[in-house]
N, C-alpha and C positions, 0 to 999 in steps of 0.2 A: 320863876326860878328854874323850872324845868326847861323853858324855852332857852334861857341863857346857857344852861348846861349843854343842851342839844347843839346849840350854835358853836360852843367852844369845841365840842367833840368833832363837829364837821370840819372846822378850821384845821384842827390837828390832823385829821385824816387826809384832807386835801394837801396839806403841807408835806405829809409823809409820802403821798403818791407822787407829788412833783419831784421830791428829792430822789425817790426810787427810780423814776423815769430818767432823770439826769444821770444817775449812777449807772443805770443799765446801758444808756447810750455810750457812756465812757468805756464801760466794760466791753461793749460790742466793738468799738473802734480799736480797743487794745487787742481784742481777740483777732480781729481782721488783720491788724498789723503783725501779730505773732504768726498767724497762719501764712501770711505773705512772706514772712521772713523764712519760714520753713522751705518754701518754694525756692527762695533765693539761695538758701544754704544748700539745697539739693543741686541747684544749678552750679553753685560754686564747686561742690565736690566733683561734679561732672566735668567742668571745664579745666580744673586745676590739674597740673601734671602729677601732683602729689595727692590728689583727691582719692577718696575711697568710694568706688562705684557701688559697693554693697550698702554703705552708709547712705549714699545718694538714693538708692532704691527704697530704703526704710523711710527716709524723709519724704520722698515723693508719694509713697503709699499713704502716709499720714495726710498729706495735702489732698490726695484724691478722695479721701473719706471725710474731709473737713468741710462743713457746710459753707465756709467763707471762701474757699478756694476751689471746690470741686466743680464749679461752673465757669471757671476761668480758662480760656483757651491756652494761656501760657502754662498753666499747671499740666495740662494734657500734652502740650508740646514738649515740655521738659521730660515728662514721663516717657514719651515716645523715644526721645534721644537716649534716655537711660536704658530702656529695654533694647534699643538698637545696639548700643555699645555692649551690653551683656550678651546679646545674640552673636555679635561679631567675634567677641573674645572666645566664646565657646566654639563657634564655627571654625575659627582659625586653627584651633587645636586639631581639627580633623585632617588637616593637610600634613601633619607631621606623624610619621609612622611610629607607633609605640607610645604616643602621648595619650594620656587618659583624658576623656572629655565626657560631659554629662549630656547625653542626647535628649533626655526628657526635658531638662532645663533649657537646652538650646531651642527646642521647638516651642516650648511654653513662652519663652521670651520673644520668639518670632511672632507668635499670635498676638501677644500683648503689644508689641511694637505697632502692628497694623491697627489694632483696636484704638490705641491711644492717639495715633496720628489722625485716624479717621474722625475721632471725637473732637480733636483740636480743630480740624478743618470744618466740621459741622458748626462748632461754636463761633468760628470766625465768619461764618456766613450769616450770623444773626446781626442785623444792623445795630450799631451803637447809638448813643444819644444824639449823634450828629447824622445818623442815617447811613453811616458808612460800614462797609464790610471789608474783609481782608482775605488775601490769598497767600499770606506769608508762609503758612505751613506747607501747602501744596507746592508753592514755588521752590521752597528749600529742600523738601524731602520726597516729593512725588516720584521723581526720576529714579532715585535709589530704591524706593519701595517697589516700584514697578519691576526693577531688575531682580528683586527677591521674591516675586510672586510665586514662581514655580517651585520654590523651596518648600512651600506649603504642601505641594503634592509629594515631595520627598518625605516630609514629616508624616503624612498619612500613610505612605508605604511602609515607613519604619514601624508605626503602630500596628499596621495590618500584618506584616510579615514577621516581625521580630517579637512583638508583644501579643499578637492575636487579640488585640483590644479593638474590636470592630467599631464600637461606639466612638472611641477616641479617634480612630482612623477616619470615620465618617465626618466627625466634627471638623477635622483639619482639612479633609478633601473639600467639604462644602464651604469652608472658610475661603478657599481659593475663588469660588464663585461669588461669595458675599463681598469680598474685597474688590472684585472686578466691577461691582456695581457702585462703588464709591465714586462720588463726583470727581475727585482728584485724578481718577484713572481714565476717565472717558476719552481724554485726548490721546492717551497711549493705546487704548482699545482701537481707536480709529486709525491711528498712524501705524500700528504694528500689524503687518499683514499676517503674521503667524498667530495672532491672538485667537481669532475665530477657529482656526485649525486646532489649536491646543485646547480650546474650550470643548470642542467636540471629542477630541482624543482622550482628554482627562476625565470626561463624564462617566467613563466605564468604572473608574475607581470608587466614587461614592455609591454608585449603583450596586457594585459588588459588595461593598462593606455593609450597606443597608440590608441586602438580601441575607448575608450571613448573620446579621443582627436579628433577622426575623421581623424587621420593621418594614412592612410592605408599602406603607404610605410613603416612606422615604425613598423606597426603590423607585416609585413613580416620579419623583422630583426631577431626576436627571436622565432617566432611561431614554426618553425620546431624543434628547440631544446626543446621547451616546450612540443611539441607533444609526446616526449619520456617519459614524466612523467606519472606515474601510476594514480595519482589522477586527475590532471588537463590536461592531454594530449588530451582528447576528446575536451575540450573547446578550447585549443590552436589551434587545427587543424580546428575547425569550424571557429575560428577567421580568419584563413588563407583563407578559402573559401570565407568568407564574404568580406575580404579585396580585393581579386581579383574581386569579383562581383561588389563591389563599385568602383573599379578602371576601370571597364568596360573592363577588360582583360579577354575576353570570353575563349580564348584558355587555359590559365592557370587556370581559374575558373573550366572549365569542367574537365581538367586533375586532379586538386586537389580533385574534387568531386569523381572521379573514384578511385584515390589513397585512399581517405577516406573510401570508401567501402571496399577496401582491408585491410586497416589498422585497421578499427573498424567495423568488419562485423556485430556486434550486434546493431549498431547504424543505425537508419532509416533516419536520417537527410540527408545524402549524396544521397541516392537513391531517396528520395522524391524530393530533389532539382533538381536532374538530370532528373527525370521523368517529373517534371513541366516544365523544360527547353525544353525538347523534345516535350512535348504536346503543349506549347505555341508557339514554333517555327515551329509547324506542320511538325516535323520530326518523323513521326510515324514508319517508317522503322527502323531508328536508335534506337528508343525507344523499339521496339520489339526485336531487336538484343540484346540490352542491358539486357532486361528482361530475355531472353533465356540464356544469359551468366551468369546472377546471379543464375538462377535455376541450371545450369550445375555445377557451383562452389559450391553451397550450397543448395542441394535439400531438406534438412531437415529443412530449415529455413521457418517458417510459412509466414513471411512477403513477401518472394519471390513469393510464390504461390498467395498471396493476390494481389500483383502488377500485376502478370500475369492475374488474374481475372479482375482487374481494367482496364487493357488494352483491354481485350476482351469485357468487358462491354461497353467501349467507342466506340468500333467498332460495337456495337449492336449485337455481337455474344454471346447472353445471355446463351445458353446452355454450351458453353465452359467456360464462365465466372463462371457459377454455379459450374462446375466441379473443377475449380481452387480454388474457395472459400471454397468448401467442403474439399479440400486437406489442405488448410490453417487452417481451424477449427480443422482438425484432428491432426495437428501439435501443435496448440495452441488454447485451448478451451476458452481462455479469449480474443481473438482478436475480439473486438466489431465490428470493421469496416467490417470484413468478414461477420458477421451475417447480418449487415445492408444492405450491397450491394447484398448479395445473395437473401435476401428478396425482394429487389427492382427488381432484375432480374426476379423473379417469377411474380411480379406485372406487369413488362414491357411485359413479355411473355403473360400474360392475356390480356393486352391491344392490343397487336399485333394479338392475336387470335380473339378477338372480332371484330377488324377491318377487318379481313379476312372473317368473317361471316356476314358482313353487308348486304348481299343480302338475308339472311334468314328472313322470315317474323315473326314478334313478336307473332302472334297468331297461328303459326304452331306448330305441334308436334316436329318438328326438333329443334325449338328454345329452347325447354326445355332441350334438350341434350346439346345445346350450352352453356346454363347457368350452367349446371352441370360441363361441362369442364372448364369454367371460374372459377367456385367455387373451382375446384381442385388445381388451381394455388395459390389461396389465402389460401387454407388449408395448402399448403406447406410453405407459407410465415409466417403463424401464429406462429409456434413454434420458428422460427428464431427471430421474434420481441419480443416475450415473453422472450426469452433469453437475448436480448438486454436490456429489462427493468430490468431483474434480475441483469445484470452486471453493468448497469448504472441507478439505480433507480431515482437518482436526476436530471438526464439530460433528461428532458421530450422531448426536441427537437429531440433527437435521435430516439424516438419510439412513441411519442404521436399521431401525425397525421397519421402515417402509421398504427398503431393499430386501430385507428378510422375507417380508410378505410376498413381494413380487417374485423373488427366486422360488419361493415355495409354490406359488400358483403356476409358475412356468416350468416346474420340475427341473430346475437348474441346481442339481445336487451339489456339485463342486463349489459353486459360488455360495450356496446356502450354508455349507459347512464353514467356509471362511468367515462369513458374516456372523454366524453364530459364535465362533471363537472370539471375534472382536467384541461382540456385545457382552459375552460372559466376562471377558477381561476387564471391561469397564463397568460391570455390574448393571448392565442394561437389559440382560436377557431374562425374560419372565418364563 
């Protein structure tokens, strides 16, 4: 009896399972048909002269999230057309003065347009049951999409300058490069002679946005490309160095500074940062080797001789420092720092000399000669600081205190009084 009962229950269960499977299959087919109808309805709204584009958008967004239509190329193609129309409608308003338009919506639709058509094109590259692929999407829309690529840069600039939304700006700037990697654009990248030029020129924008975001890894993504640009290349490469510095990546930071010196030999930023690093890290041997290497590569560059002088000055080798500063001034007569430091070296030499003569008695005939020798150092420093004043007349801190000391040592009372008045007026007199 128990076996009969068990058999009857099994039959009933199998019957129910079979019925449920058939019912589910019917429901699935019905759901697929309904989902496909949504895409058709969206397409109808798009193509009809009386269609509602906003209704089309709502319908297609349902289809993009429906498991039965979200993997169909047609769904994404229709979505791309809808977003393209929405973008165009908003963009057209910008050409009419006084007409209101939604900039945020315009650029969001632009991004969506590219994303949808790219997804459509990707799905069309998957072989169907007959092993065939399609290029319908790219054949129909690639040319128009290509013509709108640079509008992504405009969108990034809008968010950067008008909204100060650096994250959104970076997203749109980088989208320009992501779009350019799409298979449908490869033909245009090759045929358009300006594409490579624009890619280099525009790389400055995402690099700048990333730096302002404080996302230094993103700074590194486009900075090397941007460094090739004639106008903003210097800035891009400096962003690269600063990114490595902020990331505490000392090896790449030092290497990038050295590369920067090679790449931009007229820019002092890289050598200054490198010298500061050597100085603060107490790596004076490396610092001197680096300075000698710079001089060997570019002996005509005034700044290289200045740096050599700066190194010797810090080593308290004032005579060699003076020699290097003189060479620097001969190469560039406007290099203010060379005049300042050379003058300081003479004054340091005067102090050293006086220290060495501390055993000479003040009231002895020999002390008069000591004072004359001290005076000779200040006489050499005088024209140097007068030149500094000529080159930087408004920057009193560069020459005020030093000229006061020189005038005092040389007993130039008239000049001393004038300098004292200037220093007092600027609150620099102690």
